PDB file of N, CA, C and O in Angstrom:
ATOM      1  N   MET A   1     115.880 107.063 113.720  1.00  0.00           N
ATOM      2  CA  MET A   1     114.454 107.333 113.688  1.00  0.00           C
ATOM      3  C   MET A   1     113.802 106.403 112.664  1.00  0.00           C
ATOM      4  O   MET A   1     114.251 106.295 111.523  1.00  0.00           O
ATOM      5  N   GLU A   2     112.753 105.750 113.094  1.00  0.00           N
ATOM      6  CA  GLU A   2     111.981 104.861 112.213  1.00  0.00           C
ATOM      7  C   GLU A   2     111.385 105.673 111.067  1.00  0.00           C
ATOM      8  O   GLU A   2     110.872 106.771 111.286  1.00  0.00           O
ATOM      9  N   LEU A   3     111.448 105.152 109.868  1.00  0.00           N
ATOM     10  CA  LEU A   3     110.889 105.738 108.650  1.00  0.00           C
ATOM     11  C   LEU A   3     111.598 107.025 108.206  1.00  0.00           C
ATOM     12  O   LEU A   3     111.027 107.814 107.452  1.00  0.00           O
ATOM     13  N   LYS A   4     112.822 107.239 108.661  1.00  0.00           N
ATOM     14  CA  LYS A   4     113.574 108.439 108.274  1.00  0.00           C
ATOM     15  C   LYS A   4     113.760 108.515 106.759  1.00  0.00           C
ATOM     16  O   LYS A   4     113.549 109.567 106.157  1.00  0.00           O
ATOM     17  N   GLU A   5     114.153 107.402 106.149  1.00  0.00           N
ATOM     18  CA  GLU A   5     114.374 107.371 104.706  1.00  0.00           C
ATOM     19  C   GLU A   5     113.087 107.683 103.948  1.00  0.00           C
ATOM     20  O   GLU A   5     113.102 108.426 102.967  1.00  0.00           O
ATOM     21  N   GLU A   6     111.982 107.116 104.404  1.00  0.00           N
ATOM     22  CA  GLU A   6     110.687 107.347 103.762  1.00  0.00           C
ATOM     23  C   GLU A   6     110.255 108.810 103.892  1.00  0.00           C
ATOM     24  O   GLU A   6     109.760 109.400 102.931  1.00  0.00           O
ATOM     25  N   LEU A   7     110.440 109.389 105.065  1.00  0.00           N
ATOM     26  CA  LEU A   7     110.069 110.793 105.268  1.00  0.00           C
ATOM     27  C   LEU A   7     110.927 111.718 104.411  1.00  0.00           C
ATOM     28  O   LEU A   7     110.419 112.677 103.832  1.00  0.00           O
ATOM     29  N   GLU A   8     112.217 111.436 104.328  1.00  0.00           N
ATOM     30  CA  GLU A   8     113.110 112.246 103.491  1.00  0.00           C
ATOM     31  C   GLU A   8     112.691 112.154 102.025  1.00  0.00           C
ATOM     32  O   GLU A   8     112.689 113.157 101.311  1.00  0.00           O
ATOM     33  N   TYR A   9     112.340 110.956 101.584  1.00  0.00           N
ATOM     34  CA  TYR A   9     111.886 110.782 100.197  1.00  0.00           C
ATOM     35  C   TYR A   9     110.600 111.570  99.960  1.00  0.00           C
ATOM     36  O   TYR A   9     110.474 112.258  98.947  1.00  0.00           O
ATOM     37  N   PHE A  10     109.653 111.475 100.878  1.00  0.00           N
ATOM     38  CA  PHE A  10     108.386 112.201 100.746  1.00  0.00           C
ATOM     39  C   PHE A  10     108.638 113.696 100.590  1.00  0.00           C
ATOM     40  O   PHE A  10     108.064 114.335  99.708  1.00  0.00           O
ATOM     41  N   VAL A  11     109.488 114.250 101.436  1.00  0.00           N
ATOM     42  CA  VAL A  11     109.794 115.682 101.361  1.00  0.00           C
ATOM     43  C   VAL A  11     110.446 116.022 100.020  1.00  0.00           C
ATOM     44  O   VAL A  11     110.155 117.067  99.439  1.00  0.00           O
ATOM     45  N   SER A  12     111.316 115.157  99.531  1.00  0.00           N
ATOM     46  CA  SER A  12     112.037 115.442  98.282  1.00  0.00           C
ATOM     47  C   SER A  12     111.126 115.425  97.052  1.00  0.00           C
ATOM     48  O   SER A  12     111.437 116.085  96.060  1.00  0.00           O
ATOM     49  N   VAL A  13     110.031 114.703  97.089  1.00  0.00           N
ATOM     50  CA  VAL A  13     109.127 114.623  95.927  1.00  0.00           C
ATOM     51  C   VAL A  13     107.774 115.294  96.176  1.00  0.00           C
ATOM     52  O   VAL A  13     106.865 115.188  95.353  1.00  0.00           O
ATOM     53  N   LYS A  14     107.645 115.976  97.301  1.00  0.00           N
ATOM     54  CA  LYS A  14     106.348 116.543  97.689  1.00  0.00           C
ATOM     55  C   LYS A  14     105.787 117.518  96.651  1.00  0.00           C
ATOM     56  O   LYS A  14     104.591 117.482  96.364  1.00  0.00           O
ATOM     57  N   GLU A  15     106.621 118.382  96.089  1.00  0.00           N
ATOM     58  CA  GLU A  15     106.121 119.350  95.101  1.00  0.00           C
ATOM     59  C   GLU A  15     105.529 118.645  93.886  1.00  0.00           C
ATOM     60  O   GLU A  15     104.482 119.053  93.384  1.00  0.00           O
ATOM     61  N   ASP A  16     106.177 117.608  93.418  1.00  0.00           N
ATOM     62  CA  ASP A  16     105.656 116.848  92.285  1.00  0.00           C
ATOM     63  C   ASP A  16     104.372 116.119  92.671  1.00  0.00           C
ATOM     64  O   ASP A  16     103.425 116.060  91.886  1.00  0.00           O
ATOM     65  N   LEU A  17     104.345 115.570  93.870  1.00  0.00           N
ATOM     66  CA  LEU A  17     103.138 114.893  94.347  1.00  0.00           C
ATOM     67  C   LEU A  17     101.967 115.870  94.443  1.00  0.00           C
ATOM     68  O   LEU A  17     100.834 115.517  94.117  1.00  0.00           O
ATOM     69  N   LEU A  18     102.240 117.094  94.890  1.00  0.00           N
ATOM     70  CA  LEU A  18     101.181 118.098  94.985  1.00  0.00           C
ATOM     71  C   LEU A  18     100.597 118.409  93.611  1.00  0.00           C
ATOM     72  O   LEU A  18      99.396 118.652  93.497  1.00  0.00           O
ATOM     73  N   LYS A  19     101.418 118.406  92.572  1.00  0.00           N
ATOM     74  CA  LYS A  19     100.940 118.695  91.217  1.00  0.00           C
ATOM     75  C   LYS A  19     100.037 117.591  90.680  1.00  0.00           C
ATOM     76  O   LYS A  19      99.063 117.864  89.979  1.00  0.00           O
ATOM     77  N   HIS A  20     100.366 116.338  91.013  1.00  0.00           N
ATOM     78  CA  HIS A  20      99.683 115.208  90.380  1.00  0.00           C
ATOM     79  C   HIS A  20      98.780 114.387  91.307  1.00  0.00           C
ATOM     80  O   HIS A  20      97.915 113.652  90.832  1.00  0.00           O
ATOM     81  N   HIS A  21      98.973 114.506  92.619  1.00  0.00           N
ATOM     82  CA  HIS A  21      98.243 113.633  93.552  1.00  0.00           C
ATOM     83  C   HIS A  21      97.744 114.372  94.797  1.00  0.00           C
ATOM     84  O   HIS A  21      97.642 113.779  95.871  1.00  0.00           O
ATOM     85  N   ARG A  22      97.440 115.642  94.657  1.00  0.00           N
ATOM     86  CA  ARG A  22      96.982 116.445  95.797  1.00  0.00           C
ATOM     87  C   ARG A  22      95.778 115.778  96.474  1.00  0.00           C
ATOM     88  O   ARG A  22      94.845 115.323  95.813  1.00  0.00           O
ATOM     89  N   ASN A  23      95.827 115.735  97.803  1.00  0.00           N
ATOM     90  CA  ASN A  23      94.787 115.178  98.679  1.00  0.00           C
ATOM     91  C   ASN A  23      94.666 113.656  98.620  1.00  0.00           C
ATOM     92  O   ASN A  23      93.826 113.083  99.313  1.00  0.00           O
ATOM     93  N   GLN A  24      95.478 113.000  97.816  1.00  0.00           N
ATOM     94  CA  GLN A  24      95.490 111.541  97.814  1.00  0.00           C
ATOM     95  C   GLN A  24      96.468 111.064  98.893  1.00  0.00           C
ATOM     96  O   GLN A  24      97.203 111.855  99.484  1.00  0.00           O
ATOM     97  N   TYR A  25      96.456 109.773  99.126  1.00  0.00           N
ATOM     98  CA  TYR A  25      97.375 109.157 100.086  1.00  0.00           C
ATOM     99  C   TYR A  25      98.441 108.412  99.308  1.00  0.00           C
ATOM    100  O   TYR A  25      98.147 107.719  98.333  1.00  0.00           O
ATOM    101  N   VAL A  26      99.691 108.562  99.752  1.00  0.00           N
ATOM    102  CA  VAL A  26     100.795 107.872  99.101  1.00  0.00           C
ATOM    103  C   VAL A  26     101.351 106.807 100.033  1.00  0.00           C
ATOM    104  O   VAL A  26     101.382 106.972 101.252  1.00  0.00           O
ATOM    105  N   LEU A  27     101.781 105.725  99.434  1.00  0.00           N
ATOM    106  CA  LEU A  27     102.427 104.623 100.150  1.00  0.00           C
ATOM    107  C   LEU A  27     103.886 104.634  99.720  1.00  0.00           C
ATOM    108  O   LEU A  27     104.198 104.508  98.536  1.00  0.00           O
ATOM    109  N   ILE A  28     104.783 104.787 100.706  1.00  0.00           N
ATOM    110  CA  ILE A  28     106.213 104.898 100.423  1.00  0.00           C
ATOM    111  C   ILE A  28     106.974 103.867 101.236  1.00  0.00           C
ATOM    112  O   ILE A  28     106.728 103.682 102.428  1.00  0.00           O
ATOM    113  N   LYS A  29     107.904 103.201 100.566  1.00  0.00           N
ATOM    114  CA  LYS A  29     108.816 102.274 101.234  1.00  0.00           C
ATOM    115  C   LYS A  29     110.214 102.600 100.753  1.00  0.00           C
ATOM    116  O   LYS A  29     110.471 102.605  99.549  1.00  0.00           O
ATOM    117  N   GLY A  30     111.121 102.874 101.678  1.00  0.00           N
ATOM    118  CA  GLY A  30     112.471 103.273 101.305  1.00  0.00           C
ATOM    119  C   GLY A  30     112.412 104.559 100.513  1.00  0.00           C
ATOM    120  O   GLY A  30     111.751 105.517 100.915  1.00  0.00           O
ATOM    121  N   LYS A  31     113.105 104.580  99.385  1.00  0.00           N
ATOM    122  CA  LYS A  31     113.103 105.762  98.515  1.00  0.00           C
ATOM    123  C   LYS A  31     112.251 105.512  97.287  1.00  0.00           C
ATOM    124  O   LYS A  31     112.617 105.883  96.172  1.00  0.00           O
ATOM    125  N   GLY A  32     111.089 104.867  97.512  1.00  0.00           N
ATOM    126  CA  GLY A  32     110.232 104.569  96.382  1.00  0.00           C
ATOM    127  C   GLY A  32     108.764 104.771  96.675  1.00  0.00           C
ATOM    128  O   GLY A  32     108.286 104.472  97.769  1.00  0.00           O
ATOM    129  N   LEU A  33     108.057 105.278  95.690  1.00  0.00           N
ATOM    130  CA  LEU A  33     106.615 105.438  95.765  1.00  0.00           C
ATOM    131  C   LEU A  33     105.982 104.131  95.323  1.00  0.00           C
ATOM    132  O   LEU A  33     106.105 103.732  94.165  1.00  0.00           O
ATOM    133  N   VAL A  34     105.309 103.471  96.244  1.00  0.00           N
ATOM    134  CA  VAL A  34     104.673 102.193  95.936  1.00  0.00           C
ATOM    135  C   VAL A  34     103.349 102.418  95.215  1.00  0.00           C
ATOM    136  O   VAL A  34     103.010 101.673  94.296  1.00  0.00           O
ATOM    137  N   GLY A  35     102.591 103.450  95.629  1.00  0.00           N
ATOM    138  CA  GLY A  35     101.312 103.724  94.986  1.00  0.00           C
ATOM    139  C   GLY A  35     100.611 104.926  95.568  1.00  0.00           C
ATOM    140  O   GLY A  35     101.026 105.470  96.591  1.00  0.00           O
ATOM    141  N   THR A  36      99.532 105.342  94.902  1.00  0.00           N
ATOM    142  CA  THR A  36      98.693 106.439  95.378  1.00  0.00           C
ATOM    143  C   THR A  36      97.263 105.916  95.524  1.00  0.00           C
ATOM    144  O   THR A  36      96.835 105.037  94.777  1.00  0.00           O
ATOM    145  N   TYR A  37      96.532 106.466  96.494  1.00  0.00           N
ATOM    146  CA  TYR A  37      95.224 105.915  96.871  1.00  0.00           C
ATOM    147  C   TYR A  37      94.266 107.033  97.269  1.00  0.00           C
ATOM    148  O   TYR A  37      94.687 108.132  97.631  1.00  0.00           O
ATOM    149  N   SER A  38      92.991 106.737  97.195  1.00  0.00           N
ATOM    150  CA  SER A  38      91.959 107.705  97.568  1.00  0.00           C
ATOM    151  C   SER A  38      91.770 107.813  99.074  1.00  0.00           C
ATOM    152  O   SER A  38      91.394 108.870  99.580  1.00  0.00           O
ATOM    153  N   THR A  39      92.028 106.721  99.794  1.00  0.00           N
ATOM    154  CA  THR A  39      91.817 106.729 101.243  1.00  0.00           C
ATOM    155  C   THR A  39      93.037 106.159 101.970  1.00  0.00           C
ATOM    156  O   THR A  39      93.848 105.434 101.395  1.00  0.00           O
ATOM    157  N   PHE A  40      93.134 106.509 103.235  1.00  0.00           N
ATOM    158  CA  PHE A  40      94.191 105.964 104.070  1.00  0.00           C
ATOM    159  C   PHE A  40      94.072 104.452 104.158  1.00  0.00           C
ATOM    160  O   PHE A  40      95.073 103.739 104.093  1.00  0.00           O
ATOM    161  N   GLU A  41      92.862 103.973 104.304  1.00  0.00           N
ATOM    162  CA  GLU A  41      92.624 102.542 104.466  1.00  0.00           C
ATOM    163  C   GLU A  41      93.108 101.755 103.246  1.00  0.00           C
ATOM    164  O   GLU A  41      93.720 100.697 103.390  1.00  0.00           O
ATOM    165  N   GLU A  42      92.832 102.273 102.049  1.00  0.00           N
ATOM    166  CA  GLU A  42      93.303 101.604 100.829  1.00  0.00           C
ATOM    167  C   GLU A  42      94.829 101.534 100.811  1.00  0.00           C
ATOM    168  O   GLU A  42      95.405 100.492 100.497  1.00  0.00           O
ATOM    169  N   ALA A  43      95.475 102.639 101.148  1.00  0.00           N
ATOM    170  CA  ALA A  43      96.940 102.686 101.140  1.00  0.00           C
ATOM    171  C   ALA A  43      97.516 101.731 102.180  1.00  0.00           C
ATOM    172  O   ALA A  43      98.454 100.989 101.891  1.00  0.00           O
ATOM    173  N   PHE A  44      96.969 101.748 103.366  1.00  0.00           N
ATOM    174  CA  PHE A  44      97.469 100.885 104.436  1.00  0.00           C
ATOM    175  C   PHE A  44      97.277  99.412 104.083  1.00  0.00           C
ATOM    176  O   PHE A  44      98.203  98.610 104.206  1.00  0.00           O
ATOM    177  N   ASN A  45      96.080  99.068 103.649  1.00  0.00           N
ATOM    178  CA  ASN A  45      95.798  97.666 103.312  1.00  0.00           C
ATOM    179  C   ASN A  45      96.685  97.166 102.177  1.00  0.00           C
ATOM    180  O   ASN A  45      97.167  96.033 102.217  1.00  0.00           O
ATOM    181  N   ASP A  46      96.902  98.003 101.168  1.00  0.00           N
ATOM    182  CA  ASP A  46      97.774  97.600 100.076  1.00  0.00           C
ATOM    183  C   ASP A  46      99.223  97.484 100.549  1.00  0.00           C
ATOM    184  O   ASP A  46      99.965  96.625 100.074  1.00  0.00           O
ATOM    185  N   GLY A  47      99.621  98.338 101.474  1.00  0.00           N
ATOM    186  CA  GLY A  47     100.963  98.250 102.036  1.00  0.00           C
ATOM    187  C   GLY A  47     101.190  96.930 102.740  1.00  0.00           C
ATOM    188  O   GLY A  47     102.231  96.297 102.560  1.00  0.00           O
ATOM    189  N   VAL A  48     100.229  96.513 103.538  1.00  0.00           N
ATOM    190  CA  VAL A  48     100.345  95.227 104.234  1.00  0.00           C
ATOM    191  C   VAL A  48     100.344  94.085 103.226  1.00  0.00           C
ATOM    192  O   VAL A  48     101.110  93.132 103.364  1.00  0.00           O
ATOM    193  N   LYS A  49      99.488  94.177 102.213  1.00  0.00           N
ATOM    194  CA  LYS A  49      99.397  93.124 101.199  1.00  0.00           C
ATOM    195  C   LYS A  49     100.694  93.001 100.390  1.00  0.00           C
ATOM    196  O   LYS A  49     101.191  91.897 100.168  1.00  0.00           O
ATOM    197  N   GLN A  50     101.237  94.145  99.953  1.00  0.00           N
ATOM    198  CA  GLN A  50     102.423  94.126  99.100  1.00  0.00           C
ATOM    199  C   GLN A  50     103.728  93.951  99.883  1.00  0.00           C
ATOM    200  O   GLN A  50     104.643  93.259  99.436  1.00  0.00           O
ATOM    201  N   LEU A  51     103.799  94.591 101.062  1.00  0.00           N
ATOM    202  CA  LEU A  51     105.070  94.665 101.775  1.00  0.00           C
ATOM    203  C   LEU A  51     105.136  93.767 102.999  1.00  0.00           C
ATOM    204  O   LEU A  51     106.223  93.421 103.463  1.00  0.00           O
ATOM    205  N   GLY A  52     103.988  93.395 103.516  1.00  0.00           N
ATOM    206  CA  GLY A  52     103.960  92.570 104.716  1.00  0.00           C
ATOM    207  C   GLY A  52     104.005  93.398 105.990  1.00  0.00           C
ATOM    208  O   GLY A  52     103.720  94.595 105.988  1.00  0.00           O
ATOM    209  N   ASN A  53     104.364  92.739 107.063  1.00  0.00           N
ATOM    210  CA  ASN A  53     104.373  93.364 108.380  1.00  0.00           C
ATOM    211  C   ASN A  53     105.714  94.054 108.625  1.00  0.00           C
ATOM    212  O   ASN A  53     106.500  93.637 109.477  1.00  0.00           O
ATOM    213  N   VAL A  54     105.957  95.120 107.857  1.00  0.00           N
ATOM    214  CA  VAL A  54     107.181  95.910 107.974  1.00  0.00           C
ATOM    215  C   VAL A  54     106.784  97.385 108.033  1.00  0.00           C
ATOM    216  O   VAL A  54     105.685  97.745 107.612  1.00  0.00           O
ATOM    217  N   PRO A  55     107.663  98.235 108.548  1.00  0.00           N
ATOM    218  CA  PRO A  55     107.348  99.671 108.563  1.00  0.00           C
ATOM    219  C   PRO A  55     107.277 100.241 107.145  1.00  0.00           C
ATOM    220  O   PRO A  55     108.138  99.963 106.310  1.00  0.00           O
ATOM    221  N   PHE A  56     106.254 101.030 106.891  1.00  0.00           N
ATOM    222  CA  PHE A  56     106.129 101.783 105.641  1.00  0.00           C
ATOM    223  C   PHE A  56     105.367 103.052 105.964  1.00  0.00           C
ATOM    224  O   PHE A  56     104.715 103.156 107.003  1.00  0.00           O
ATOM    225  N   LEU A  57     105.456 104.015 105.061  1.00  0.00           N
ATOM    226  CA  LEU A  57     104.865 105.325 105.302  1.00  0.00           C
ATOM    227  C   LEU A  57     103.622 105.523 104.451  1.00  0.00           C
ATOM    228  O   LEU A  57     103.638 105.269 103.247  1.00  0.00           O
ATOM    229  N   VAL A  58     102.552 105.975 105.078  1.00  0.00           N
ATOM    230  CA  VAL A  58     101.348 106.415 104.379  1.00  0.00           C
ATOM    231  C   VAL A  58     101.121 107.865 104.782  1.00  0.00           C
ATOM    232  O   VAL A  58     100.976 108.175 105.964  1.00  0.00           O
ATOM    233  N   ARG A  59     101.092 108.750 103.788  1.00  0.00           N
ATOM    234  CA  ARG A  59     100.884 110.178 104.058  1.00  0.00           C
ATOM    235  C   ARG A  59      99.891 110.744 103.072  1.00  0.00           C
ATOM    236  O   ARG A  59      99.836 110.330 101.913  1.00  0.00           O
ATOM    237  N   GLN A  60      99.103 111.698 103.544  1.00  0.00           N
ATOM    238  CA  GLN A  60      98.227 112.422 102.632  1.00  0.00           C
ATOM    239  C   GLN A  60      99.027 113.571 102.031  1.00  0.00           C
ATOM    240  O   GLN A  60      99.781 114.250 102.728  1.00  0.00           O
ATOM    241  N   VAL A  61      98.854 113.777 100.735  1.00  0.00           N
ATOM    242  CA  VAL A  61      99.585 114.825 100.032  1.00  0.00           C
ATOM    243  C   VAL A  61      98.793 116.122 100.163  1.00  0.00           C
ATOM    244  O   VAL A  61      97.758 116.305  99.522  1.00  0.00           O
ATOM    245  N   GLN A  62      99.304 117.020 101.009  1.00  0.00           N
ATOM    246  CA  GLN A  62      98.660 118.303 101.258  1.00  0.00           C
ATOM    247  C   GLN A  62      99.722 119.387 101.302  1.00  0.00           C
ATOM    248  O   GLN A  62     100.892 119.121 101.579  1.00  0.00           O
ATOM    249  N   GLU A  63      99.298 120.609 101.025  1.00  0.00           N
ATOM    250  CA  GLU A  63     100.211 121.748 101.077  1.00  0.00           C
ATOM    251  C   GLU A  63     100.835 121.860 102.467  1.00  0.00           C
ATOM    252  O   GLU A  63     102.055 121.926 102.614  1.00  0.00           O
ATOM    253  N   LYS A  64      99.971 121.880 103.479  1.00  0.00           N
ATOM    254  CA  LYS A  64     100.438 121.929 104.863  1.00  0.00           C
ATOM    255  C   LYS A  64     100.142 120.595 105.513  1.00  0.00           C
ATOM    256  O   LYS A  64      99.044 120.056 105.371  1.00  0.00           O
ATOM    257  N   ASP A  65     101.114 120.064 106.221  1.00  0.00           N
ATOM    258  CA  ASP A  65     100.909 118.800 106.912  1.00  0.00           C
ATOM    259  C   ASP A  65     100.028 119.013 108.135  1.00  0.00           C
ATOM    260  O   ASP A  65     100.231 119.947 108.910  1.00  0.00           O
ATOM    261  N   GLU A  66      99.061 118.144 108.291  1.00  0.00           N
ATOM    262  CA  GLU A  66      98.151 118.209 109.423  1.00  0.00           C
ATOM    263  C   GLU A  66      98.845 117.651 110.658  1.00  0.00           C
ATOM    264  O   GLU A  66      99.478 116.596 110.604  1.00  0.00           O
ATOM    265  N   VAL A  67      98.723 118.362 111.762  1.00  0.00           N
ATOM    266  CA  VAL A  67      99.301 117.909 113.013  1.00  0.00           C
ATOM    267  C   VAL A  67      98.201 117.251 113.831  1.00  0.00           C
ATOM    268  O   VAL A  67      97.157 117.852 114.083  1.00  0.00           O
ATOM    269  N   VAL A  68      98.440 116.034 114.235  1.00  0.00           N
ATOM    270  CA  VAL A  68      97.477 115.308 115.059  1.00  0.00           C
ATOM    271  C   VAL A  68      98.053 115.207 116.455  1.00  0.00           C
ATOM    272  O   VAL A  68      99.164 114.714 116.648  1.00  0.00           O
ATOM    273  N   GLN A  69      97.288 115.680 117.429  1.00  0.00           N
ATOM    274  CA  GLN A  69      97.751 115.638 118.806  1.00  0.00           C
ATOM    275  C   GLN A  69      96.773 114.833 119.645  1.00  0.00           C
ATOM    276  O   GLN A  69      95.559 114.919 119.459  1.00  0.00           O
ATOM    277  N   PHE A  70      97.305 114.064 120.553  1.00  0.00           N
ATOM    278  CA  PHE A  70      96.493 113.298 121.476  1.00  0.00           C
ATOM    279  C   PHE A  70      96.886 113.694 122.891  1.00  0.00           C
ATOM    280  O   PHE A  70      97.844 113.153 123.443  1.00  0.00           O
ATOM    281  N   PRO A  71      96.157 114.634 123.482  1.00  0.00           N
ATOM    282  CA  PRO A  71      96.483 115.029 124.854  1.00  0.00           C
ATOM    283  C   PRO A  71      96.405 113.823 125.789  1.00  0.00           C
ATOM    284  O   PRO A  71      95.560 112.945 125.614  1.00  0.00           O
ATOM    285  N   ALA A  72      97.280 113.789 126.768  1.00  0.00           N
ATOM    286  CA  ALA A  72      97.366 112.653 127.688  1.00  0.00           C
ATOM    287  C   ALA A  72      96.017 112.350 128.344  1.00  0.00           C
ATOM    288  O   ALA A  72      95.673 111.184 128.538  1.00  0.00           O
ATOM    289  N   LEU A  73      95.266 113.372 128.681  1.00  0.00           N
ATOM    290  CA  LEU A  73      93.967 113.155 129.319  1.00  0.00           C
ATOM    291  C   LEU A  73      93.011 112.429 128.375  1.00  0.00           C
ATOM    292  O   LEU A  73      92.246 111.567 128.808  1.00  0.00           O
ATOM    293  N   ALA A  74      93.053 112.777 127.081  1.00  0.00           N
ATOM    294  CA  ALA A  74      92.127 112.180 126.115  1.00  0.00           C
ATOM    295  C   ALA A  74      92.406 110.706 125.872  1.00  0.00           C
ATOM    296  O   ALA A  74      91.486 109.952 125.558  1.00  0.00           O
ATOM    297  N   VAL A  75      93.644 110.284 126.008  1.00  0.00           N
ATOM    298  CA  VAL A  75      93.979 108.884 125.747  1.00  0.00           C
ATOM    299  C   VAL A  75      94.182 108.090 127.030  1.00  0.00           C
ATOM    300  O   VAL A  75      94.624 106.942 126.996  1.00  0.00           O
ATOM    301  N   GLY A  76      93.860 108.703 128.153  1.00  0.00           N
ATOM    302  CA  GLY A  76      93.935 107.997 129.419  1.00  0.00           C
ATOM    303  C   GLY A  76      95.330 107.812 129.963  1.00  0.00           C
ATOM    304  O   GLY A  76      95.569 106.914 130.770  1.00  0.00           O
ATOM    305  N   ALA A  77      96.259 108.651 129.531  1.00  0.00           N
ATOM    306  CA  ALA A  77      97.650 108.497 130.002  1.00  0.00           C
ATOM    307  C   ALA A  77      97.942 109.275 131.268  1.00  0.00           C
ATOM    308  O   ALA A  77      99.014 109.115 131.852  1.00  0.00           O
ATOM    309  N   ILE A  78      97.020 110.111 131.706  1.00  0.00           N
ATOM    310  CA  ILE A  78      97.211 110.826 132.965  1.00  0.00           C
ATOM    311  C   ILE A  78      97.221 109.799 134.086  1.00  0.00           C
ATOM    312  O   ILE A  78      96.344 108.938 134.156  1.00  0.00           O
ATOM    313  N   ASN A  79      98.188 109.890 134.938  1.00  0.00           N
ATOM    314  CA  ASN A  79      98.375 108.962 136.071  1.00  0.00           C
ATOM    315  C   ASN A  79      98.682 107.541 135.629  1.00  0.00           C
ATOM    316  O   ASN A  79      98.527 106.599 136.405  1.00  0.00           O
ATOM    317  N   ALA A  80      99.116 107.384 134.390  1.00  0.00           N
ATOM    318  CA  ALA A  80      99.500 106.054 133.919  1.00  0.00           C
ATOM    319  C   ALA A  80     100.872 105.720 134.484  1.00  0.00           C
ATOM    320  O   ALA A  80     101.757 106.574 134.528  1.00  0.00           O
ATOM    321  N   HIS A  81     101.043 104.507 134.904  1.00  0.00           N
ATOM    322  CA  HIS A  81     102.319 104.069 135.456  1.00  0.00           C
ATOM    323  C   HIS A  81     102.840 102.928 134.600  1.00  0.00           C
ATOM    324  O   HIS A  81     102.082 102.071 134.145  1.00  0.00           O
ATOM    325  N   SER A  82     104.170 102.937 134.386  1.00  0.00           N
ATOM    326  CA  SER A  82     104.731 101.863 133.577  1.00  0.00           C
ATOM    327  C   SER A  82     105.134 100.683 134.391  1.00  0.00           C
ATOM    328  O   SER A  82     105.625  99.694 133.845  1.00  0.00           O
TER     329      SER A  82
END
């Protein structure tokens, strides 16, 4: 699974992140916190600048993780053929 190491790291430090960086966005690569940011855009842009075109994780630090769903009808995937 892509970003497995980053997700595991996020879960392992989430309680500490909640104490110090609640509602901020974190940039994680491997088992390391690259930085914290006020917006997703800041975190993403800094990730590309510092790390380049490689997979990295940007997550908002919240008590409960927000689930984002894109129903097939909303994204035009109904009747889509490969």
